[in-house]
N, CA, C and O atoms as a GROMACS GRO file, in nm:
protein
  300
    1MET      N    1  10.841  12.348  10.080
    1MET     CA    2  10.810  12.285  10.206
    1MET      C    3  10.814  12.134  10.186
    1MET      O    4  10.747  12.081  10.098
    2ALA      N    5  10.891  12.065  10.268
    2ALA     CA    6  10.907  11.919  10.256
    2ALA      C    7  10.785  11.848  10.315
    2ALA      O    8  10.728  11.894  10.414
    3PRO      N    9  10.745  11.736  10.252
    3PRO     CA   10  10.629  11.661  10.306
    3PRO      C   11  10.665  11.595  10.439
    3PRO      O   12  10.780  11.558  10.463
    4LYS      N   13  10.564  11.581  10.524
    4LYS     CA   14  10.585  11.515  10.653
    4LYS      C   15  10.588  11.364  10.632
    4LYS      O   16  10.498  11.307  10.571
    5LEU      N   17  10.692  11.302  10.684
    5LEU     CA   18  10.706  11.158  10.674
    5LEU      C   19  10.666  11.093  10.806
    5LEU      O   20  10.679  11.155  10.912
    6PRO      N   21  10.615  10.968  10.800
    6PRO     CA   22  10.582  10.901  10.926
    6PRO      C   23  10.708  10.873  11.006
    6PRO      O   24  10.817  10.862  10.949
    7PRO      N   25  10.695  10.862  11.138
    7PRO     CA   26  10.813  10.836  11.221
    7PRO      C   27  10.874  10.700  11.188
    7PRO      O   28  10.803  10.604  11.158
    8GLN      N   29  11.006  10.694  11.193
    8GLN     CA   30  11.077  10.569  11.167
    8GLN      C   31  11.082  10.486  11.295
    8GLN      O   32  11.105  10.540  11.404
    9HIS      N   33  11.060  10.357  11.282
    9HIS     CA   34  11.063  10.268  11.398
    9HIS      C   35  11.203  10.210  11.413
    9HIS      O   36  11.263  10.162  11.316
   10SER      N   37  11.253  10.214  11.534
   10SER     CA   38  11.385  10.162  11.564
   10SER      C   39  11.381  10.010  11.576
   10SER      O   40  11.284   9.956  11.629
   11LEU      N   41  11.482   9.941  11.527
   11LEU     CA   42  11.488   9.796  11.540
   11LEU      C   43  11.534   9.754  11.678
   11LEU      O   44  11.507   9.642  11.721
   12GLN      N   45  11.601   9.842  11.747
   12GLN     CA   46  11.646   9.811  11.882
   12GLN      C   47  11.537   9.848  11.981
   12GLN      O   48  11.478   9.956  11.971
   13HIS      N   49  11.510   9.759  12.075
   13HIS     CA   50  11.407   9.783  12.175
   13HIS      C   51  11.473   9.828  12.303
   13HIS      O   52  11.546   9.753  12.367
   14SER      N   53  11.448   9.950  12.340
   14SER     CA   54  11.504  10.005  12.462
   14SER      C   55  11.396  10.083  12.535
   14SER      O   56  11.323  10.161  12.473
   15SER      N   57  11.385  10.063  12.666
   15SER     CA   58  11.281  10.132  12.742
   15SER      C   59  11.313  10.281  12.756
   15SER      O   60  11.223  10.360  12.784
   16SER      N   61  11.439  10.319  12.736
   16SER     CA   62  11.474  10.460  12.749
   16SER      C   63  11.473  10.532  12.614
   16SER      O   64  11.497  10.652  12.609
   17ALA      N   65  11.447  10.461  12.507
   17ALA     CA   66  11.449  10.522  12.374
   17ALA      C   67  11.322  10.603  12.352
   17ALA      O   68  11.213  10.562  12.393
   18VAL      N   69  11.337  10.716  12.287
   18VAL     CA   70  11.224  10.799  12.252
   18VAL      C   71  11.193  10.784  12.103
   18VAL      O   72  11.085  10.822  12.058
   19ALA      N   73  11.286  10.729  12.026
   19ALA     CA   74  11.268  10.712  11.882
   19ALA      C   75  11.162  10.607  11.855
   19ALA      O   76  11.140  10.518  11.936
   20GLY      N   77  11.098  10.618  11.741
   20GLY     CA   78  11.001  10.519  11.697
   20GLY      C   79  10.867  10.531  11.767
   20GLY      O   80  10.790  10.434  11.770
   21GLY      N   81  10.836  10.647  11.824
   21GLY     CA   82  10.706  10.666  11.886
   21GLY      C   83  10.697  10.611  12.026
   21GLY      O   84  10.587  10.598  12.080
   22GLN      N   85  10.807  10.578  12.087
   22GLN     CA   86  10.808  10.524  12.222
   22GLN      C   87  10.840  10.634  12.321
   22GLN      O   88  10.931  10.715  12.297
   23SER      N   89  10.768  10.639  12.432
   23SER     CA   90  10.797  10.735  12.537
   23SER      C   91  10.900  10.675  12.632
   23SER      O   92  10.950  10.565  12.610
   24GLN      N   93  10.931  10.748  12.737
   24GLN     CA   94  11.031  10.702  12.832
   24GLN      C   95  10.991  10.572  12.900
   24GLN      O   96  11.078  10.490  12.928
   25GLU      N   97  10.861  10.549  12.926
   25GLU     CA   98  10.816  10.430  12.994
   25GLU      C   99  10.791  10.314  12.898
   25GLU      O  100  10.749  10.207  12.943
   26GLY      N  101  10.814  10.332  12.769
   26GLY     CA  102  10.790  10.227  12.672
   26GLY      C  103  10.647  10.223  12.621
   26GLY      O  104  10.610  10.130  12.549
   27GLN      N  105  10.566  10.322  12.657
   27GLN     CA  106  10.428  10.328  12.612
   27GLN      C  107  10.424  10.391  12.473
   27GLN      O  108  10.496  10.487  12.446
   28SER      N  109  10.341  10.339  12.388
   28SER     CA  110  10.332  10.388  12.252
   28SER      C  111  10.239  10.510  12.246
   28SER      O  112  10.144  10.521  12.324
   29HIS      N  113  10.268  10.600  12.153
   29HIS     CA  114  10.184  10.716  12.131
   29HIS      C  115  10.070  10.683  12.034
   29HIS      O  116   9.982  10.766  12.013
   30TYR      N  117  10.071  10.565  11.976
   30TYR     CA  118   9.972  10.526  11.878
   30TYR      C  119   9.863  10.443  11.946
   30TYR      O  120   9.894  10.343  12.011
   31PRO      N  121   9.735  10.481  11.931
   31PRO     CA  122   9.628  10.409  12.001
   31PRO      C  123   9.611  10.265  11.954
   31PRO      O  124   9.569  10.180  12.033
   32HIS      N  125   9.642  10.234  11.828
   32HIS     CA  126   9.625  10.097  11.778
   32HIS      C  127   9.731  10.003  11.834
   32HIS      O  128   9.718   9.881  11.819
   33ALA      N  129   9.833  10.056  11.896
   33ALA     CA  130   9.940   9.972  11.950
   33ALA      C  131   9.916   9.934  12.095
   33ALA      O  132  10.003   9.874  12.158
   34ALA      N  133   9.798   9.968  12.150
   34ALA     CA  134   9.769   9.936  12.290
   34ALA      C  135   9.761   9.784  12.307
   34ALA      O  136   9.695   9.716  12.229
   35GLN      N  137   9.826   9.734  12.409
   35GLN     CA  138   9.828   9.592  12.438
   35GLN      C  139   9.732   9.563  12.553
   35GLN      O  140   9.720   9.644  12.645
   36PRO      N  141   9.663   9.447  12.548
   36PRO     CA  142   9.579   9.410  12.662
   36PRO      C  143   9.665   9.386  12.786
   36PRO      O  144   9.784   9.358  12.774
   37LYS      N  145   9.607   9.398  12.901
   37LYS     CA  146   9.680   9.382  13.026
   37LYS      C  147   9.637   9.254  13.098
   37LYS      O  148   9.528   9.203  13.074
   38GLY      N  149   9.724   9.205  13.184
   38GLY     CA  150   9.692   9.093  13.272
   38GLY      C  151   9.668   8.961  13.200
   38GLY      O  152   9.744   8.922  13.111
   39LEU      N  153   9.562   8.893  13.240
   39LEU     CA  154   9.530   8.760  13.187
   39LEU      C  155   9.499   8.764  13.038
   39LEU      O  156   9.536   8.673  12.965
   40MET      N  157   9.430   8.869  12.993
   40MET     CA  158   9.395   8.878  12.851
   40MET      C  159   9.519   8.890  12.764
   40MET      O  160   9.521   8.838  12.652
   41ARG      N  161   9.624   8.957  12.812
   41ARG     CA  162   9.749   8.965  12.735
   41ARG      C  163   9.807   8.826  12.715
   41ARG      O  164   9.860   8.794  12.609
   42TRP      N  165   9.797   8.745  12.819
   42TRP     CA  166   9.854   8.611  12.813
   42TRP      C  167   9.770   8.520  12.724
   42TRP      O  168   9.825   8.438  12.651
   43LEU      N  169   9.637   8.533  12.731
   43LEU     CA  170   9.549   8.447  12.652
   43LEU      C  171   9.545   8.485  12.504
   43LEU      O  172   9.520   8.399  12.419
   44LEU      N  173   9.568   8.611  12.472
   44LEU     CA  174   9.560   8.658  12.334
   44LEU      C  175   9.697   8.674  12.269
   44LEU      O  176   9.710   8.740  12.166
   45THR      N  177   9.799   8.615  12.328
   45THR     CA  178   9.935   8.634  12.281
   45THR      C  179   9.962   8.562  12.149
   45THR      O  180   9.896   8.463  12.116
   46THR      N  181  10.060   8.612  12.076
   46THR     CA  182  10.112   8.542  11.959
   46THR      C  183  10.260   8.506  11.981
   46THR      O  184  10.328   8.460  11.890
   47ASN      N  185  10.307   8.528  12.104
   47ASN     CA  186  10.445   8.496  12.139
   47ASN      C  187  10.457   8.344  12.154
   47ASN      O  188  10.384   8.284  12.233
   48HIS      N  189  10.549   8.283  12.081
   48HIS     CA  190  10.558   8.137  12.079
   48HIS      C  191  10.599   8.080  12.214
   48HIS      O  192  10.564   7.966  12.246
   49LYS      N  193  10.673   8.155  12.294
   49LYS     CA  194  10.713   8.105  12.426
   49LYS      C  195  10.593   8.101  12.521
   49LYS      O  196  10.578   8.006  12.597
   50GLU      N  197  10.510   8.202  12.516
   50GLU     CA  198  10.392   8.204  12.601
   50GLU      C  199  10.290   8.100  12.554
   50GLU      O  200  10.221   8.040  12.637
   51ILE      N  201  10.279   8.078  12.424
   51ILE     CA  202  10.189   7.976  12.371
   51ILE      C  203  10.235   7.838  12.419
   51ILE      O  204  10.152   7.755  12.455
   52GLY      N  205  10.365   7.814  12.421
   52GLY     CA  206  10.417   7.687  12.472
   52GLY      C  207  10.385   7.668  12.619
   52GLY      O  208  10.352   7.557  12.660
   53SER      N  209  10.396   7.773  12.698
   53SER     CA  210  10.360   7.765  12.840
   53SER      C  211  10.212   7.735  12.857
   53SER      O  212  10.174   7.653  12.941
   54LEU      N  213  10.128   7.801  12.778
   54LEU     CA  214   9.984   7.775  12.784
   54LEU      C  215   9.953   7.631  12.746
   54LEU      O  216   9.868   7.568  12.809
   55TYR      N  217  10.020   7.579  12.644
   55TYR     CA  218  10.000   7.440  12.600
   55TYR      C  219  10.040   7.343  12.711
   55TYR      O  220   9.968   7.246  12.736
   56LEU      N  221  10.151   7.368  12.776
   56LEU     CA  222  10.197   7.281  12.884
   56LEU      C  223  10.099   7.282  13.001
   56LEU      O  224  10.064   7.176  13.054
   57ILE      N  225  10.054   7.399  13.041
   57ILE     CA  226   9.957   7.409  13.151
   57ILE      C  227   9.827   7.340  13.114
   57ILE      O  228   9.770   7.268  13.196
   58PHE      N  229   9.779   7.361  12.992
   58PHE     CA  230   9.654   7.298  12.949
   58PHE      C  231   9.667   7.147  12.945
   58PHE      O  232   9.576   7.076  12.989
   59SER      N  233   9.777   7.096  12.893
   59SER     CA  234   9.793   6.950  12.883
   59SER      C  235   9.803   6.886  13.021
   59SER      O  236   9.746   6.779  13.043
   60LEU      N  237   9.872   6.948  13.114
   60LEU     CA  238   9.880   6.894  13.250
   60LEU      C  239   9.744   6.900  13.320
   60LEU      O  240   9.707   6.807  13.391
   61THR      N  241   9.670   7.009  13.300
   61THR     CA  242   9.537   7.020  13.357
   61THR      C  243   9.445   6.910  13.305
   61THR      O  244   9.374   6.847  13.382
   62MET      N  245   9.447   6.886  13.174
   62MET     CA  246   9.362   6.783  13.116
   62MET      C  247   9.406   6.643  13.158
   62MET      O  248   9.323   6.553  13.168
   63PHE      N  249   9.535   6.624  13.183
   63PHE     CA  250   9.584   6.496  13.234
   63PHE      C  251   9.523   6.466  13.370
   63PHE      O  252   9.477   6.355  13.395
   64PHE      N  253   9.523   6.566  13.458
   64PHE     CA  254   9.467   6.546  13.591
   64PHE      C  255   9.314   6.534  13.588
   64PHE      O  256   9.257   6.456  13.663
   65VAL      N  257   9.248   6.610  13.501
   65VAL     CA  258   9.102   6.598  13.486
   65VAL      C  259   9.067   6.458  13.438
   65VAL      O  260   8.972   6.397  13.487
   66GLY      N  261   9.142   6.407  13.341
   66GLY     CA  262   9.119   6.270  13.293
   66GLY      C  263   9.141   6.168  13.402
   66GLY      O  264   9.067   6.069  13.410
   67GLY      N  265   9.242   6.189  13.488
   67GLY     CA  266   9.265   6.098  13.600
   67GLY      C  267   9.151   6.100  13.700
   67GLY      O  268   9.111   5.995  13.751
   68ILE      N  269   9.097   6.218  13.726
   68ILE     CA  270   8.982   6.230  13.817
   68ILE      C  271   8.861   6.160  13.757
   68ILE      O  272   8.789   6.090  13.828
   69PHE      N  273   8.837   6.179  13.627
   69PHE     CA  274   8.725   6.111  13.561
   69PHE      C  275   8.742   5.960  13.567
   69PHE      O  276   8.644   5.888  13.587
   70ALA      N  277   8.863   5.912  13.550
   70ALA     CA  278   8.888   5.768  13.557
   70ALA      C  279   8.858   5.713  13.697
   70ALA      O  280   8.803   5.604  13.711
   71LEU      N  281   8.895   5.790  13.800
   71LEU     CA  282   8.866   5.748  13.937
   71LEU      C  283   8.716   5.748  13.965
   71LEU      O  284   8.666   5.661  14.036
   72VAL      N  285   8.644   5.844  13.909
   72VAL     CA  286   8.498   5.850  13.928
   72VAL      C  287   8.431   5.732  13.860
   72VAL      O  288   8.341   5.672  13.919
   73VAL      N  289   8.471   5.697  13.741
   73VAL     CA  290   8.413   5.585  13.668
   73VAL      C  291   8.444   5.454  13.738
   73VAL      O  292   8.360   5.365  13.744
   74GLU      N  293   8.564   5.442  13.792
   74GLU     CA  294   8.608   5.321  13.860
   74GLU      C  295   8.528   5.299  13.990
   74GLU      O  296   8.496   5.186  14.025
   75GLY      N  297   8.497   5.406  14.060
   75GLY     CA  298   8.434   5.395  14.192
   75GLY      C  299   8.290   5.378  14.190
   75GLY      O  300   8.228   5.368  14.296
   0.00000   0.00000   0.00000
C-alpha cells in the first residue's frame, strides 16, 4: 500500500482549477488558508501594490490634516 502524499499545489492560478486544493469558486479546502474579508483584508495585506495604495492614501490624509492644523494655529 502506497503512502498518502499531500496534494500538490499548482503554480498556475485559475478560478476553474480543482487541482491544489482549490474548489470551483477558488475557495480553499484548508482552514488555515482562510483570508480576511473586506476592510481587514486590505489593512492586513502583504501585497506590495495594496501597501502602496495605503501609503498614498495615508500620506494625502496627513497632508490635509497638517493643513487644517496650520489653519487652526494661524487663526
